[in-house]
mmCIF file as Biopython writes it, N, C-alpha, C and O atoms, coordinates in Angstrom:
data_model
#
loop_
_atom_site.group_PDB
_atom_site.id
_atom_site.type_symbol
_atom_site.label_atom_id
_atom_site.label_alt_id
_atom_site.label_comp_id
_atom_site.label_asym_id
_atom_site.label_entity_id
_atom_site.label_seq_id
_atom_site.pdbx_PDB_ins_code
_atom_site.Cartn_x
_atom_site.Cartn_y
_atom_site.Cartn_z
_atom_site.occupancy
_atom_site.B_iso_or_equiv
_atom_site.auth_seq_id
_atom_site.auth_asym_id
_atom_site.pdbx_PDB_model_num
ATOM 1   N N  . UNK A ? 1  ? 1.211  -1.145 -0.314  1.0 0.0 1  A 1 
ATOM 2   C CA . UNK A ? 1  ? -0.158 0.082  0.284   1.0 0.0 1  A 1 
ATOM 3   C C  . UNK A ? 1  ? 0.697  1.435  0.065   1.0 0.0 1  A 1 
ATOM 4   O O  . UNK A ? 1  ? 0.188  2.319  -0.624  1.0 0.0 1  A 1 
ATOM 5   N N  . UNK A ? 2  ? 2.138  1.652  0.695   1.0 0.0 2  A 1 
ATOM 6   C CA . UNK A ? 2  ? 2.429  2.378  0.551   1.0 0.0 2  A 1 
ATOM 7   C C  . UNK A ? 2  ? 3.679  2.551  -0.517  1.0 0.0 2  A 1 
ATOM 8   O O  . UNK A ? 2  ? 4.011  3.731  -0.627  1.0 0.0 2  A 1 
ATOM 9   N N  . UNK A ? 3  ? 4.033  2.127  -0.893  1.0 0.0 3  A 1 
ATOM 10  C CA . UNK A ? 3  ? 5.236  2.009  -2.281  1.0 0.0 3  A 1 
ATOM 11  C C  . UNK A ? 3  ? 3.473  3.179  -3.760  1.0 0.0 3  A 1 
ATOM 12  O O  . UNK A ? 3  ? 3.618  3.984  -4.679  1.0 0.0 3  A 1 
ATOM 13  N N  . UNK A ? 4  ? 2.106  2.502  -3.079  1.0 0.0 4  A 1 
ATOM 14  C CA . UNK A ? 4  ? 1.922  3.096  -4.226  1.0 0.0 4  A 1 
ATOM 15  C C  . UNK A ? 4  ? 1.418  3.896  -4.011  1.0 0.0 4  A 1 
ATOM 16  O O  . UNK A ? 4  ? 1.287  4.575  -5.030  1.0 0.0 4  A 1 
ATOM 17  N N  . UNK A ? 5  ? 0.809  4.481  -2.880  1.0 0.0 5  A 1 
ATOM 18  C CA . UNK A ? 5  ? 0.704  5.638  -2.199  1.0 0.0 5  A 1 
ATOM 19  C C  . UNK A ? 5  ? 2.129  6.562  -2.326  1.0 0.0 5  A 1 
ATOM 20  O O  . UNK A ? 5  ? 2.288  7.749  -2.042  1.0 0.0 5  A 1 
ATOM 21  N N  . UNK A ? 6  ? 2.691  5.995  -2.632  1.0 0.0 6  A 1 
ATOM 22  C CA . UNK A ? 6  ? 4.450  7.266  -3.261  1.0 0.0 6  A 1 
ATOM 23  C C  . UNK A ? 6  ? 4.384  7.100  -4.240  1.0 0.0 6  A 1 
ATOM 24  O O  . UNK A ? 6  ? 4.571  8.219  -4.717  1.0 0.0 6  A 1 
ATOM 25  N N  . UNK A ? 7  ? 4.264  6.571  -4.867  1.0 0.0 7  A 1 
ATOM 26  C CA . UNK A ? 7  ? 4.103  6.467  -7.068  1.0 0.0 7  A 1 
ATOM 27  C C  . UNK A ? 7  ? 3.302  7.604  -7.010  1.0 0.0 7  A 1 
ATOM 28  O O  . UNK A ? 7  ? 3.628  8.578  -7.688  1.0 0.0 7  A 1 
ATOM 29  N N  . UNK A ? 8  ? 1.861  7.655  -5.996  1.0 0.0 8  A 1 
ATOM 30  C CA . UNK A ? 8  ? 0.560  8.781  -6.936  1.0 0.0 8  A 1 
ATOM 31  C C  . UNK A ? 8  ? 1.123  9.863  -6.079  1.0 0.0 8  A 1 
ATOM 32  O O  . UNK A ? 8  ? 0.118  10.569 -5.995  1.0 0.0 8  A 1 
ATOM 33  N N  . UNK A ? 9  ? 1.752  10.288 -5.600  1.0 0.0 9  A 1 
ATOM 34  C CA . UNK A ? 9  ? 2.506  11.108 -4.650  1.0 0.0 9  A 1 
ATOM 35  C C  . UNK A ? 9  ? 3.051  12.113 -5.207  1.0 0.0 9  A 1 
ATOM 36  O O  . UNK A ? 9  ? 2.690  13.289 -5.156  1.0 0.0 9  A 1 
ATOM 37  N N  . UNK A ? 10 ? 4.209  11.510 -5.917  1.0 0.0 10 A 1 
ATOM 38  C CA . UNK A ? 10 ? 5.629  11.166 -6.847  1.0 0.0 10 A 1 
ATOM 39  C C  . UNK A ? 10 ? 4.985  11.877 -8.150  1.0 0.0 10 A 1 
ATOM 40  O O  . UNK A ? 10 ? 5.493  12.795 -8.793  1.0 0.0 10 A 1 
ATOM 41  N N  . UNK A ? 11 ? 3.542  11.132 -8.426  1.0 0.0 11 A 1 
ATOM 42  C CA . UNK A ? 11 ? 3.278  11.832 -10.218 1.0 0.0 11 A 1 
ATOM 43  C C  . UNK A ? 11 ? 2.482  13.479 -10.130 1.0 0.0 11 A 1 
ATOM 44  O O  . UNK A ? 11 ? 2.462  14.435 -10.905 1.0 0.0 11 A 1 
ATOM 45  N N  . UNK A ? 12 ? 1.862  13.211 -8.747  1.0 0.0 12 A 1 
ATOM 46  C CA . UNK A ? 12 ? 0.995  14.720 -8.325  1.0 0.0 12 A 1 
ATOM 47  C C  . UNK A ? 12 ? 1.773  15.922 -8.314  1.0 0.0 12 A 1 
ATOM 48  O O  . UNK A ? 12 ? 1.357  17.016 -8.696  1.0 0.0 12 A 1 
ATOM 49  N N  . UNK A ? 13 ? 2.868  15.693 -7.882  1.0 0.0 13 A 1 
ATOM 50  C CA . UNK A ? 13 ? 4.005  16.376 -7.132  1.0 0.0 13 A 1 
ATOM 51  C C  . UNK A ? 13 ? 4.916  17.258 -9.222  1.0 0.0 13 A 1 
ATOM 52  O O  . UNK A ? 13 ? 5.063  18.455 -9.468  1.0 0.0 13 A 1 
ATOM 53  N N  . UNK A ? 14 ? 5.277  16.034 -10.189 1.0 0.0 14 A 1 
ATOM 54  C CA . UNK A ? 14 ? 5.724  16.197 -11.470 1.0 0.0 14 A 1 
ATOM 55  C C  . UNK A ? 14 ? 4.260  16.902 -12.105 1.0 0.0 14 A 1 
ATOM 56  O O  . UNK A ? 14 ? 4.546  17.975 -12.636 1.0 0.0 14 A 1 
ATOM 57  N N  . UNK A ? 15 ? 2.882  16.616 -12.189 1.0 0.0 15 A 1 
ATOM 58  C CA . UNK A ? 15 ? 1.987  17.484 -12.823 1.0 0.0 15 A 1 
ATOM 59  C C  . UNK A ? 15 ? 1.293  19.248 -11.942 1.0 0.0 15 A 1 
ATOM 60  O O  . UNK A ? 15 ? 0.473  20.110 -12.260 1.0 0.0 15 A 1 
ATOM 61  N N  . UNK A ? 16 ? 2.011  19.057 -11.035 1.0 0.0 16 A 1 
ATOM 62  C CA . UNK A ? 16 ? 2.358  20.365 -10.697 1.0 0.0 16 A 1 
ATOM 63  C C  . UNK A ? 16 ? 3.283  21.093 -10.743 1.0 0.0 16 A 1 
ATOM 64  O O  . UNK A ? 16 ? 3.080  22.306 -10.684 1.0 0.0 16 A 1 
ATOM 65  N N  . UNK A ? 17 ? 4.552  20.595 -10.858 1.0 0.0 17 A 1 
ATOM 66  C CA . UNK A ? 17 ? 5.640  20.741 -11.541 1.0 0.0 17 A 1 
ATOM 67  C C  . UNK A ? 17 ? 5.202  21.619 -12.686 1.0 0.0 17 A 1 
ATOM 68  O O  . UNK A ? 17 ? 5.434  22.823 -12.787 1.0 0.0 17 A 1 
ATOM 69  N N  . UNK A ? 18 ? 4.571  20.897 -13.494 1.0 0.0 18 A 1 
ATOM 70  C CA . UNK A ? 18 ? 4.938  20.644 -14.786 1.0 0.0 18 A 1 
ATOM 71  C C  . UNK A ? 18 ? 3.450  22.460 -15.161 1.0 0.0 18 A 1 
ATOM 72  O O  . UNK A ? 18 ? 3.457  23.571 -15.692 1.0 0.0 18 A 1 
ATOM 73  N N  . UNK A ? 19 ? 2.600  21.622 -14.481 1.0 0.0 19 A 1 
ATOM 74  C CA . UNK A ? 19 ? 1.192  23.426 -14.703 1.0 0.0 19 A 1 
ATOM 75  C C  . UNK A ? 19 ? 2.324  24.457 -13.898 1.0 0.0 19 A 1 
ATOM 76  O O  . UNK A ? 19 ? 2.895  25.085 -14.789 1.0 0.0 19 A 1 
ATOM 77  N N  . UNK A ? 20 ? 2.564  24.638 -13.296 1.0 0.0 20 A 1 
ATOM 78  C CA . UNK A ? 20 ? 3.735  26.184 -12.197 1.0 0.0 20 A 1 
ATOM 79  C C  . UNK A ? 20 ? 4.444  26.204 -13.401 1.0 0.0 20 A 1 
ATOM 80  O O  . UNK A ? 20 ? 4.361  27.371 -13.784 1.0 0.0 20 A 1 
ATOM 81  N N  . UNK A ? 21 ? 5.295  25.366 -14.458 1.0 0.0 21 A 1 
ATOM 82  C CA . UNK A ? 21 ? 6.113  25.806 -15.441 1.0 0.0 21 A 1 
ATOM 83  C C  . UNK A ? 21 ? 5.321  26.601 -15.992 1.0 0.0 21 A 1 
ATOM 84  O O  . UNK A ? 21 ? 5.397  27.821 -16.140 1.0 0.0 21 A 1 
ATOM 85  N N  . UNK A ? 22 ? 4.292  25.622 -16.396 1.0 0.0 22 A 1 
ATOM 86  C CA . UNK A ? 22 ? 3.465  26.151 -18.334 1.0 0.0 22 A 1 
ATOM 87  C C  . UNK A ? 22 ? 2.887  27.755 -17.457 1.0 0.0 22 A 1 
ATOM 88  O O  . UNK A ? 22 ? 3.232  28.684 -18.187 1.0 0.0 22 A 1 
ATOM 89  N N  . UNK A ? 23 ? 2.288  28.203 -16.417 1.0 0.0 23 A 1 
ATOM 90  C CA . UNK A ? 23 ? 1.510  29.251 -16.285 1.0 0.0 23 A 1 
ATOM 91  C C  . UNK A ? 23 ? 3.308  30.663 -15.914 1.0 0.0 23 A 1 
ATOM 92  O O  . UNK A ? 23 ? 3.510  31.846 -16.189 1.0 0.0 23 A 1 
ATOM 93  N N  . UNK A ? 24 ? 4.051  29.676 -15.275 1.0 0.0 24 A 1 
ATOM 94  C CA . UNK A ? 24 ? 5.036  30.188 -15.239 1.0 0.0 24 A 1 
ATOM 95  C C  . UNK A ? 24 ? 6.011  31.474 -16.992 1.0 0.0 24 A 1 
ATOM 96  O O  . UNK A ? 24 ? 6.482  32.596 -17.176 1.0 0.0 24 A 1 
ATOM 97  N N  . UNK A ? 25 ? 5.758  30.278 -17.682 1.0 0.0 25 A 1 
ATOM 98  C CA . UNK A ? 25 ? 6.446  30.683 -19.131 1.0 0.0 25 A 1 
ATOM 99  C C  . UNK A ? 25 ? 5.440  31.254 -20.000 1.0 0.0 25 A 1 
ATOM 100 O O  . UNK A ? 25 ? 5.853  31.693 -21.073 1.0 0.0 25 A 1 
ATOM 101 N N  . UNK A ? 26 ? 4.270  31.333 -19.766 1.0 0.0 26 A 1 
ATOM 102 C CA . UNK A ? 26 ? 3.540  31.703 -19.955 1.0 0.0 26 A 1 
ATOM 103 C C  . UNK A ? 26 ? 3.045  33.369 -19.853 1.0 0.0 26 A 1 
ATOM 104 O O  . UNK A ? 26 ? 2.607  34.072 -20.763 1.0 0.0 26 A 1 
ATOM 105 N N  . UNK A ? 27 ? 3.316  33.781 -18.185 1.0 0.0 27 A 1 
ATOM 106 C CA . UNK A ? 27 ? 3.188  34.970 -17.760 1.0 0.0 27 A 1 
ATOM 107 C C  . UNK A ? 27 ? 4.609  35.876 -18.088 1.0 0.0 27 A 1 
ATOM 108 O O  . UNK A ? 27 ? 5.003  37.038 -17.986 1.0 0.0 27 A 1 
ATOM 109 N N  . UNK A ? 28 ? 5.105  34.535 -18.553 1.0 0.0 28 A 1 
ATOM 110 C CA . UNK A ? 28 ? 6.607  35.614 -18.633 1.0 0.0 28 A 1 
ATOM 111 C C  . UNK A ? 28 ? 7.148  36.190 -20.176 1.0 0.0 28 A 1 
ATOM 112 O O  . UNK A ? 28 ? 8.086  36.954 -20.404 1.0 0.0 28 A 1 
ATOM 113 N N  . UNK A ? 29 ? 6.320  35.617 -21.014 1.0 0.0 29 A 1 
ATOM 114 C CA . UNK A ? 29 ? 5.884  34.971 -22.680 1.0 0.0 29 A 1 
ATOM 115 C C  . UNK A ? 29 ? 4.835  36.879 -22.718 1.0 0.0 29 A 1 
ATOM 116 O O  . UNK A ? 29 ? 5.079  37.802 -23.495 1.0 0.0 29 A 1 
ATOM 117 N N  . UNK A ? 30 ? 3.686  36.855 -21.544 1.0 0.0 30 A 1 
ATOM 118 C CA . UNK A ? 30 ? 3.064  38.046 -21.876 1.0 0.0 30 A 1 
ATOM 119 C C  . UNK A ? 30 ? 3.689  39.503 -21.806 1.0 0.0 30 A 1 
ATOM 120 O O  . UNK A ? 30 ? 3.553  40.503 -22.511 1.0 0.0 30 A 1 
ATOM 121 N N  . UNK A ? 31 ? 4.385  39.235 -20.740 1.0 0.0 31 A 1 
ATOM 122 C CA . UNK A ? 31 ? 4.916  40.533 -20.239 1.0 0.0 31 A 1 
ATOM 123 C C  . UNK A ? 31 ? 5.251  40.826 -20.733 1.0 0.0 31 A 1 
ATOM 124 O O  . UNK A ? 31 ? 4.918  41.963 -21.067 1.0 0.0 31 A 1 
ATOM 125 N N  . UNK A ? 32 ? 6.680  39.937 -21.603 1.0 0.0 32 A 1 
ATOM 126 C CA . UNK A ? 32 ? 7.762  40.270 -22.451 1.0 0.0 32 A 1 
ATOM 127 C C  . UNK A ? 32 ? 6.764  41.015 -23.820 1.0 0.0 32 A 1 
ATOM 128 O O  . UNK A ? 32 ? 7.215  42.061 -24.286 1.0 0.0 32 A 1 
ATOM 129 N N  . UNK A ? 33 ? 5.705  40.568 -24.303 1.0 0.0 33 A 1 
ATOM 130 C CA . UNK A ? 33 ? 5.546  41.326 -25.283 1.0 0.0 33 A 1 
ATOM 131 C C  . UNK A ? 33 ? 4.742  42.685 -24.951 1.0 0.0 33 A 1 
ATOM 132 O O  . UNK A ? 33 ? 4.597  43.744 -25.562 1.0 0.0 33 A 1 
ATOM 133 N N  . UNK A ? 34 ? 4.283  42.190 -23.717 1.0 0.0 34 A 1 
ATOM 134 C CA . UNK A ? 34 ? 4.046  43.845 -23.592 1.0 0.0 34 A 1 
ATOM 135 C C  . UNK A ? 34 ? 5.003  44.513 -23.089 1.0 0.0 34 A 1 
ATOM 136 O O  . UNK A ? 34 ? 4.697  45.701 -23.195 1.0 0.0 34 A 1 
ATOM 137 N N  . UNK A ? 35 ? 6.375  44.358 -22.412 1.0 0.0 35 A 1 
ATOM 138 C CA . UNK A ? 35 ? 7.282  45.110 -22.937 1.0 0.0 35 A 1 
ATOM 139 C C  . UNK A ? 35 ? 7.795  45.688 -24.592 1.0 0.0 35 A 1 
ATOM 140 O O  . UNK A ? 35 ? 8.106  46.718 -25.191 1.0 0.0 35 A 1 
ATOM 141 N N  . UNK A ? 36 ? 7.679  44.711 -24.720 1.0 0.0 36 A 1 
ATOM 142 C CA . UNK A ? 36 ? 7.901  45.160 -26.294 1.0 0.0 36 A 1 
ATOM 143 C C  . UNK A ? 36 ? 7.220  46.013 -27.004 1.0 0.0 36 A 1 
ATOM 144 O O  . UNK A ? 36 ? 7.663  46.536 -28.027 1.0 0.0 36 A 1 
ATOM 145 N N  . UNK A ? 37 ? 5.727  46.292 -26.371 1.0 0.0 37 A 1 
ATOM 146 C CA . UNK A ? 37 ? 4.262  46.742 -27.331 1.0 0.0 37 A 1 
ATOM 147 C C  . UNK A ? 37 ? 5.289  47.968 -26.501 1.0 0.0 37 A 1 
ATOM 148 O O  . UNK A ? 37 ? 5.732  48.774 -27.319 1.0 0.0 37 A 1 
ATOM 149 N N  . UNK A ? 38 ? 5.717  48.233 -25.115 1.0 0.0 38 A 1 
ATOM 150 C CA . UNK A ? 38 ? 5.613  49.268 -24.981 1.0 0.0 38 A 1 
ATOM 151 C C  . UNK A ? 38 ? 7.253  50.063 -25.394 1.0 0.0 38 A 1 
ATOM 152 O O  . UNK A ? 38 ? 7.205  51.166 -25.938 1.0 0.0 38 A 1 
ATOM 153 N N  . UNK A ? 39 ? 8.159  49.646 -25.200 1.0 0.0 39 A 1 
ATOM 154 C CA . UNK A ? 39 ? 8.883  50.158 -26.112 1.0 0.0 39 A 1 
ATOM 155 C C  . UNK A ? 39 ? 9.743  49.055 -26.595 1.0 0.0 39 A 1 
ATOM 156 O O  . UNK A ? 39 ? 10.234 48.135 -25.942 1.0 0.0 39 A 1 
ATOM 157 N N  . UNK A ? 40 ? 9.840  49.325 -27.901 1.0 0.0 40 A 1 
ATOM 158 C CA . UNK A ? 40 ? 9.896  48.184 -29.406 1.0 0.0 40 A 1 
ATOM 159 C C  . UNK A ? 40 ? 11.695 48.418 -29.038 1.0 0.0 40 A 1 
ATOM 160 O O  . UNK A ? 40 ? 12.284 47.388 -28.709 1.0 0.0 40 A 1 
ATOM 161 N N  . UNK A ? 41 ? 12.204 49.222 -29.072 1.0 0.0 41 A 1 
ATOM 162 C CA . UNK A ? 41 ? 13.557 49.620 -28.850 1.0 0.0 41 A 1 
ATOM 163 C C  . UNK A ? 41 ? 14.690 48.984 -27.798 1.0 0.0 41 A 1 
ATOM 164 O O  . UNK A ? 41 ? 15.843 49.322 -27.530 1.0 0.0 41 A 1 
ATOM 165 N N  . UNK A ? 42 ? 13.837 47.922 -27.335 1.0 0.0 42 A 1 
ATOM 166 C CA . UNK A ? 42 ? 14.617 47.181 -25.877 1.0 0.0 42 A 1 
ATOM 167 C C  . UNK A ? 42 ? 13.751 46.441 -26.323 1.0 0.0 42 A 1 
ATOM 168 O O  . UNK A ? 42 ? 12.679 46.513 -25.724 1.0 0.0 42 A 1 
ATOM 169 N N  . UNK A ? 43 ? 13.807 45.664 -27.255 1.0 0.0 43 A 1 
ATOM 170 C CA . UNK A ? 43 ? 13.021 44.264 -28.009 1.0 0.0 43 A 1 
ATOM 171 C C  . UNK A ? 43 ? 14.251 42.841 -27.290 1.0 0.0 43 A 1 
ATOM 172 O O  . UNK A ? 43 ? 13.928 41.935 -26.520 1.0 0.0 43 A 1 
ATOM 173 N N  . UNK A ? 44 ? 15.234 43.034 -27.712 1.0 0.0 44 A 1 
ATOM 174 C CA . UNK A ? 44 ? 17.209 42.781 -27.546 1.0 0.0 44 A 1 
ATOM 175 C C  . UNK A ? 44 ? 16.658 42.043 -26.204 1.0 0.0 44 A 1 
ATOM 176 O O  . UNK A ? 44 ? 16.080 40.975 -26.004 1.0 0.0 44 A 1 
ATOM 177 N N  . UNK A ? 45 ? 17.244 43.434 -25.127 1.0 0.0 45 A 1 
ATOM 178 C CA . UNK A ? 45 ? 17.339 43.289 -23.076 1.0 0.0 45 A 1 
ATOM 179 C C  . UNK A ? 45 ? 15.914 42.744 -23.380 1.0 0.0 45 A 1 
ATOM 180 O O  . UNK A ? 45 ? 16.065 41.715 -22.721 1.0 0.0 45 A 1 
ATOM 181 N N  . UNK A ? 46 ? 15.277 42.687 -23.623 1.0 0.0 46 A 1 
ATOM 182 C CA . UNK A ? 46 ? 13.453 42.307 -23.051 1.0 0.0 46 A 1 
ATOM 183 C C  . UNK A ? 46 ? 13.802 40.529 -23.489 1.0 0.0 46 A 1 
ATOM 184 O O  . UNK A ? 46 ? 14.268 39.857 -22.569 1.0 0.0 46 A 1 
ATOM 185 N N  . UNK A ? 47 ? 13.640 40.028 -24.456 1.0 0.0 47 A 1 
ATOM 186 C CA . UNK A ? 47 ? 14.071 38.547 -24.879 1.0 0.0 47 A 1 
ATOM 187 C C  . UNK A ? 47 ? 15.681 38.159 -24.506 1.0 0.0 47 A 1 
ATOM 188 O O  . UNK A ? 47 ? 16.212 37.066 -24.700 1.0 0.0 47 A 1 
ATOM 189 N N  . UNK A ? 48 ? 16.125 39.019 -24.086 1.0 0.0 48 A 1 
ATOM 190 C CA . UNK A ? 48 ? 17.538 37.811 -23.440 1.0 0.0 48 A 1 
ATOM 191 C C  . UNK A ? 48 ? 17.302 38.429 -21.653 1.0 0.0 48 A 1 
ATOM 192 O O  . UNK A ? 48 ? 17.587 37.670 -20.727 1.0 0.0 48 A 1 
ATOM 193 N N  . UNK A ? 49 ? 17.066 39.055 -21.532 1.0 0.0 49 A 1 
ATOM 194 C CA . UNK A ? 49 ? 15.252 38.753 -19.925 1.0 0.0 49 A 1 
ATOM 195 C C  . UNK A ? 49 ? 14.816 37.531 -19.728 1.0 0.0 49 A 1 
ATOM 196 O O  . UNK A ? 49 ? 15.159 36.635 -18.957 1.0 0.0 49 A 1 
ATOM 197 N N  . UNK A ? 50 ? 13.512 37.682 -21.036 1.0 0.0 50 A 1 
ATOM 198 C CA . UNK A ? 50 ? 12.634 36.206 -21.310 1.0 0.0 50 A 1 
ATOM 199 C C  . UNK A ? 50 ? 12.915 35.432 -20.921 1.0 0.0 50 A 1 
ATOM 200 O O  . UNK A ? 50 ? 12.518 34.943 -19.863 1.0 0.0 50 A 1 
ATOM 201 N N  . UNK A ? 51 ? 14.051 34.870 -21.953 1.0 0.0 51 A 1 
ATOM 202 C CA . UNK A ? 51 ? 14.388 33.666 -22.032 1.0 0.0 51 A 1 
ATOM 203 C C  . UNK A ? 51 ? 15.640 32.922 -20.715 1.0 0.0 51 A 1 
ATOM 204 O O  . UNK A ? 51 ? 16.047 31.762 -20.646 1.0 0.0 51 A 1 
ATOM 205 N N  . UNK A ? 52 ? 15.962 34.075 -19.851 1.0 0.0 52 A 1 
ATOM 206 C CA . UNK A ? 52 ? 16.512 33.019 -18.792 1.0 0.0 52 A 1 
ATOM 207 C C  . UNK A ? 52 ? 15.642 32.894 -17.939 1.0 0.0 52 A 1 
ATOM 208 O O  . UNK A ? 52 ? 15.915 32.066 -17.071 1.0 0.0 52 A 1 
ATOM 209 N N  . UNK A ? 53 ? 14.435 33.537 -17.824 1.0 0.0 53 A 1 
ATOM 210 C CA . UNK A ? 53 ? 13.101 33.609 -17.160 1.0 0.0 53 A 1 
ATOM 211 C C  . UNK A ? 53 ? 12.329 32.623 -17.175 1.0 0.0 53 A 1 
ATOM 212 O O  . UNK A ? 53 ? 11.585 32.369 -16.227 1.0 0.0 53 A 1 
ATOM 213 N N  . UNK A ? 54 ? 12.409 31.664 -18.639 1.0 0.0 54 A 1 
ATOM 214 C CA . UNK A ? 54 ? 11.872 31.331 -19.276 1.0 0.0 54 A 1 
ATOM 215 C C  . UNK A ? 54 ? 12.440 29.624 -18.600 1.0 0.0 54 A 1 
ATOM 216 O O  . UNK A ? 54 ? 11.785 28.636 -18.268 1.0 0.0 54 A 1 
ATOM 217 N N  . UNK A ? 55 ? 13.631 29.845 -18.611 1.0 0.0 55 A 1 
ATOM 218 C CA . UNK A ? 55 ? 14.728 28.618 -18.817 1.0 0.0 55 A 1 
ATOM 219 C C  . UNK A ? 55 ? 14.347 28.315 -17.258 1.0 0.0 55 A 1 
ATOM 220 O O  . UNK A ? 55 ? 14.102 27.123 -17.076 1.0 0.0 55 A 1 
ATOM 221 N N  . UNK A ? 56 ? 14.226 29.260 -15.912 1.0 0.0 56 A 1 
ATOM 222 C CA . UNK A ? 56 ? 14.619 29.602 -14.924 1.0 0.0 56 A 1 
ATOM 223 C C  . UNK A ? 56 ? 13.039 28.694 -14.290 1.0 0.0 56 A 1 
ATOM 224 O O  . UNK A ? 56 ? 12.963 27.940 -13.319 1.0 0.0 56 A 1 
ATOM 225 N N  . UNK A ? 57 ? 12.160 29.033 -15.053 1.0 0.0 57 A 1 
ATOM 226 C CA . UNK A ? 57 ? 10.693 28.128 -14.892 1.0 0.0 57 A 1 
ATOM 227 C C  . UNK A ? 57 ? 11.317 26.839 -15.192 1.0 0.0 57 A 1 
ATOM 228 O O  . UNK A ? 57 ? 12.005 26.131 -14.457 1.0 0.0 57 A 1 
ATOM 229 N N  . UNK A ? 58 ? 11.008 26.690 -16.229 1.0 0.0 58 A 1 
ATOM 230 C CA . UNK A ? 58 ? 10.755 25.203 -16.787 1.0 0.0 58 A 1 
ATOM 231 C C  . UNK A ? 58 ? 12.350 24.169 -16.249 1.0 0.0 58 A 1 
ATOM 232 O O  . UNK A ? 58 ? 12.643 22.994 -16.475 1.0 0.0 58 A 1 
ATOM 233 N N  . UNK A ? 59 ? 12.864 24.938 -15.711 1.0 0.0 59 A 1 
ATOM 234 C CA . UNK A ? 59 ? 13.739 24.314 -14.407 1.0 0.0 59 A 1 
ATOM 235 C C  . UNK A ? 59 ? 13.606 23.363 -13.342 1.0 0.0 59 A 1 
ATOM 236 O O  . UNK A ? 59 ? 14.455 22.492 -13.151 1.0 0.0 59 A 1 
ATOM 237 N N  . UNK A ? 60 ? 12.352 23.522 -12.492 1.0 0.0 60 A 1 
ATOM 238 C CA . UNK A ? 60 ? 11.941 23.241 -11.330 1.0 0.0 60 A 1 
ATOM 239 C C  . UNK A ? 60 ? 10.574 22.364 -11.408 1.0 0.0 60 A 1 
ATOM 240 O O  . UNK A ? 60 ? 9.830  21.898 -10.545 1.0 0.0 60 A 1 
ATOM 241 N N  . UNK A ? 61 ? 10.580 22.343 -13.277 1.0 0.0 61 A 1 
ATOM 242 C CA . UNK A ? 61 ? 9.761  20.941 -14.039 1.0 0.0 61 A 1 
ATOM 243 C C  . UNK A ? 61 ? 10.683 19.509 -13.886 1.0 0.0 61 A 1 
ATOM 244 O O  . UNK A ? 61 ? 10.587 18.360 -13.456 1.0 0.0 61 A 1 
ATOM 245 N N  . UNK A ? 62 ? 11.499 20.288 -14.454 1.0 0.0 62 A 1 
ATOM 246 C CA . UNK A ? 62 ? 12.877 19.547 -14.296 1.0 0.0 62 A 1 
ATOM 247 C C  . UNK A ? 62 ? 13.355 18.695 -13.134 1.0 0.0 62 A 1 
ATOM 248 O O  . UNK A ? 62 ? 13.519 17.481 -13.014 1.0 0.0 62 A 1 
ATOM 249 N N  . UNK A ? 63 ? 13.558 19.932 -12.155 1.0 0.0 63 A 1 
ATOM 250 C CA . UNK A ? 63 ? 14.308 18.968 -11.034 1.0 0.0 63 A 1 
ATOM 251 C C  . UNK A ? 63 ? 13.227 17.897 -10.329 1.0 0.0 63 A 1 
ATOM 252 O O  . UNK A ? 63 ? 13.551 16.860 -9.749  1.0 0.0 63 A 1 
ATOM 253 N N  . UNK A ? 64 ? 11.810 18.420 -10.526 1.0 0.0 64 A 1 
ATOM 254 C CA . UNK A ? 64 ? 10.485 18.075 -10.687 1.0 0.0 64 A 1 
ATOM 255 C C  . UNK A ? 64 ? 10.807 16.453 -10.821 1.0 0.0 64 A 1 
ATOM 256 O O  . UNK A ? 64 ? 10.981 15.539 -10.015 1.0 0.0 64 A 1 
ATOM 257 N N  . UNK A ? 65 ? 10.794 16.585 -12.341 1.0 0.0 65 A 1 
ATOM 258 C CA . UNK A ? 65 ? 10.627 15.102 -12.886 1.0 0.0 65 A 1 
ATOM 259 C C  . UNK A ? 65 ? 11.449 14.036 -13.075 1.0 0.0 65 A 1 
ATOM 260 O O  . UNK A ? 65 ? 11.262 12.951 -13.625 1.0 0.0 65 A 1 
ATOM 261 N N  . UNK A ? 66 ? 12.426 14.535 -12.509 1.0 0.0 66 A 1 
ATOM 262 C CA . UNK A ? 66 ? 13.892 14.055 -12.276 1.0 0.0 66 A 1 
ATOM 263 C C  . UNK A ? 66 ? 14.239 13.421 -11.327 1.0 0.0 66 A 1 
ATOM 264 O O  . UNK A ? 66 ? 14.747 12.309 -11.470 1.0 0.0 66 A 1 
ATOM 265 N N  . UNK A ? 67 ? 14.033 14.016 -10.060 1.0 0.0 67 A 1 
ATOM 266 C CA . UNK A ? 67 ? 13.941 13.639 -9.092  1.0 0.0 67 A 1 
ATOM 267 C C  . UNK A ? 67 ? 13.004 12.610 -8.464  1.0 0.0 67 A 1 
ATOM 268 O O  . UNK A ? 67 ? 13.180 12.064 -7.374  1.0 0.0 67 A 1 
ATOM 269 N N  . UNK A ? 68 ? 11.945 12.414 -9.335  1.0 0.0 68 A 1 
ATOM 270 C CA . UNK A ? 68 ? 11.071 11.811 -8.708  1.0 0.0 68 A 1 
ATOM 271 C C  . UNK A ? 68 ? 11.160 10.151 -8.960  1.0 0.0 68 A 1 
ATOM 272 O O  . UNK A ? 68 ? 10.358 9.398  -8.407  1.0 0.0 68 A 1 
#
């Protein structure tokens, strides 16, 4: 019984991390598009910062996935 509960808990943890990473990437992309719309001259710095933010958000999912 305990291994089955551990497996279910691990799956829930990975699903929550995937949902959180997806929401995080969506928010970063939304705000990056908004920032470029307000100031088109800052497109390159905004792109760099948004890519770093997206990589960090996706990193949380990969840590949860590989630690499961």
